[in-house]
N, C-alpha and C positions, 0 to 999 in steps of 0.2 A: 504494500500502500502506500503511496507515496504521501508521506506526511516528514515532519524536520524529526516526528520521535524516531521515525523509521532509520532517520539517517544517522542519528545520534546513535543509536542502538547499532549498527552496521560499524562505524568509526570505532564503538565501545569495543569491540569484536577484533579491532586493531590496532587496538593504545598498548603503550610498551612504557611502563615507568620510571626507566633509564634515559631513554628516550626524554620525555617529558621531562625530568630533572634538566638536562643537557638543552634541550630546548628555554627552559625556564629561565637559566644563565643567559643563552646567547641574546633572548630577545628584551634582555634588560626590565628582569619584571619585580627587583627589590626596590622596596619604600625608595621614593623620589625619582626613579628611573623613567624612562619614559616608556616604559611599560610596565609602569606599575600596577598590580592585579590581577594583570593578564593569567590564564588557568593554562596550562597545557595538560592534554592527555598523551601524547607520544605518537602519533602518528605521520608518518610520512607524508611529501606530499603527493609522489607515485600513488598511493595507494589512497589518498585524499581524492585525486583523480579517477579511480575506480570506481571509487563509491559518486562521486560526481555522475560522471556518465551513467549509471546505473538509475539515477535519479533525477534524468535532466528534466523531463518533464515536472520540474517540482511547482505547484500553483505560487505565485507572489505572494502569499496570505504565508505561506509553510516556511517560503526560505525568507521573510521576515522574522518568523520565528528563531530561526537557524541564524540569522546575525545579531538578533539582541540574546542569543547565549552568550555567557562569561567563559567559555572552553574556547581556545584561538581555533582549534581545527575544526570547529562548528561554524564560525565565521569564516572563515579559510574555503570551506568547500563551498558554502551557502554563495560566497562569489565566482567559485569557480564554475558553477550550476549556471550565475547569471552569463557569464563570457559566453558559456556553450550557449544560450537560449540565444542571447543576443547575435550571435553570427548567424544562426539559420532562421531569424526572425524573420515578416514582413515590415514594411517601415514603419507602420501603424503597431507592430508589437513593439519594435525597438524603440519607440519616443517612450513607451508606457514602463520598459525597462531601464531606459536612462532617467529619467522623472523621476522612477522607485529609489535608482542609485542615490541621484542627487538629494533626495528626502530622507534617507537611511544614513547617510553621511555618520552620523554621531558612533555606529557602528563598526565602521570601517576606519577602524583603530590601530594599525601597525603597517609598519612599514611594507612588511610581504603582502597584508591585503588591499593596498591600494597598488602595490606595483604591479598584480595578479589580475586587475580588474581597471582601473583608471584608464592606463592607454587602451584599453580591448573595447570601449564603452563610452565613456564621457568622449576622449580623443576619436574615439570612429564616428560616433554619432554628431559633435559637432562639424566633425571636418563633410561628413556626404550630406548634411542638412544648410550648413551655410558656409562653409570656406572656399566651395568649387566656384563662387560667386561674386566674393572679393575676398582681399586678405591683403591687414586683418579684416575680417566681417566685425559686424559692430556685436551682432550676436552671440558670438564668440568673446569677445571679449568682458562686455557685459557678465557671463558668468565665471569665467577665467580670471579676471580679477576679481570678483566678491569672494570667489574663494581662494585668492594668493593673498589676502587684506585680514583673511580670516582670523581670528585668535585662536584656533585649532593647528595644532602640526600638521593632522591629517588632512585639511581642506587647503592646506598650502601646498602642501606634497602630492594633494590630487590635481592642484591647478596646473604645476608643472610636470607633471608626469603625464597629462592630457596634451600635452603637443609632441609626444612620442609621434603618435601615424603624424600630424602635420611636416615632421620631420622627413618623415620615410617618402613624405607626398614629394619632396623636396620645400615644402611653406616653413619658412626660416621666423618669419614676422613674428607670431601670435610664443616664440618659444621665446625669442630676446625681451618683447616686452615680460614678461611675466617676470622673466631671470632678472629682470631691472628691477624690479617691483621686490623681490625675495633678495637682492642682492648682499644687503647687510642683514639678514635673517640672521639671528644667535645660535639656531639649534643647528649640529652637524648635521643631522638627518637632512635636514632642509639644503644645506652646503653641498651635499654629496649629489644631493638628489638633481640639486642646479646644476653643479658639473660635469652628473653625467649626462644628461640632455647637451647640455653645451659639446661634450662629447660627441652625443649621436651625432651635432649638426655636422662636425667635420667629420663622421664613420661615412654620413650618406648627401652628403652635400659638399665635401669639400671642407682641408685645412681654411682655405682663405677664407670662406662663408664665415666658420667660427672664427676667423680673428678677428672679423669686421665687430665683434660683443670686446675680445679680448683685449684688442689694442687700446678700447677704448676704456675696460674697466679693471683688467690684471692689477693694476698697481696700487686697487683699493677692494677689491673682493677678500672674501677671508682665504686664509691659506691654502684648506680643506679643498674648497670648491674650487680655487685655482689648478689642485693637485689632480683632482679628478677631472677635470676637463684638459689638461693636456697630457695626461697620461699616456696617449699614445703618439706623441709627437715625436719627431726624427729628432736625439736626445740634446744636441746643441742648442735647437731651437728650444726646448722641454727646459734648458740650465739657462737660456737667456730671459727667459720669464719667468724663473725661479728665483733670478739674482736682481729682476727688475731692471735688466736693459734692453728687452725685447726690443 
């Protein structure tokens, strides 16, 4: 039967206590850390994907029940199912999934849950619906800038990760706009995500395109962001950026 309870039971059967302890450490669940209070049962991502495939037709109301769980694997499996449904949906259903996603960002609250979903739902929907008409599209920027200015670290990460598909399609305007908003974000998970998307600009469009942004900002951006952004640069150029004389 396609219910959240059934999915939870399937995941419980695959749980591993040692893996759960390791995951709790890796995802920083201690008091004061970014994942404080997150609960792990120890199910690998490949196994979660198998369960998600088994429940690929789970109704949105049941997906919401999964998302509201305090168990990390329940929430990650929920967004994996959402992505699977979005990929096969028609335009009307895709909008429903997109709206559902943005209405439930409070539960999309760790970096792997964001990274496994935002680039494949929010980014694709915004590109298909608006960005092919103009770049940057007003409607796209309204959504992404609101997220980028959020007090929630996870909504800010959704904002920059939701430019991923744009980059793959050769459009870097939105990435640069959101990166500028997040340029001095103090959280390293945002710095890493911005640096990662800038690196993707270099990988997909070219280093010259990435350097349009870096030349303007590299001397003031956080070191973590810069290191992620220039990771694939030729070593002499990478060192020049790190030493401040690019």
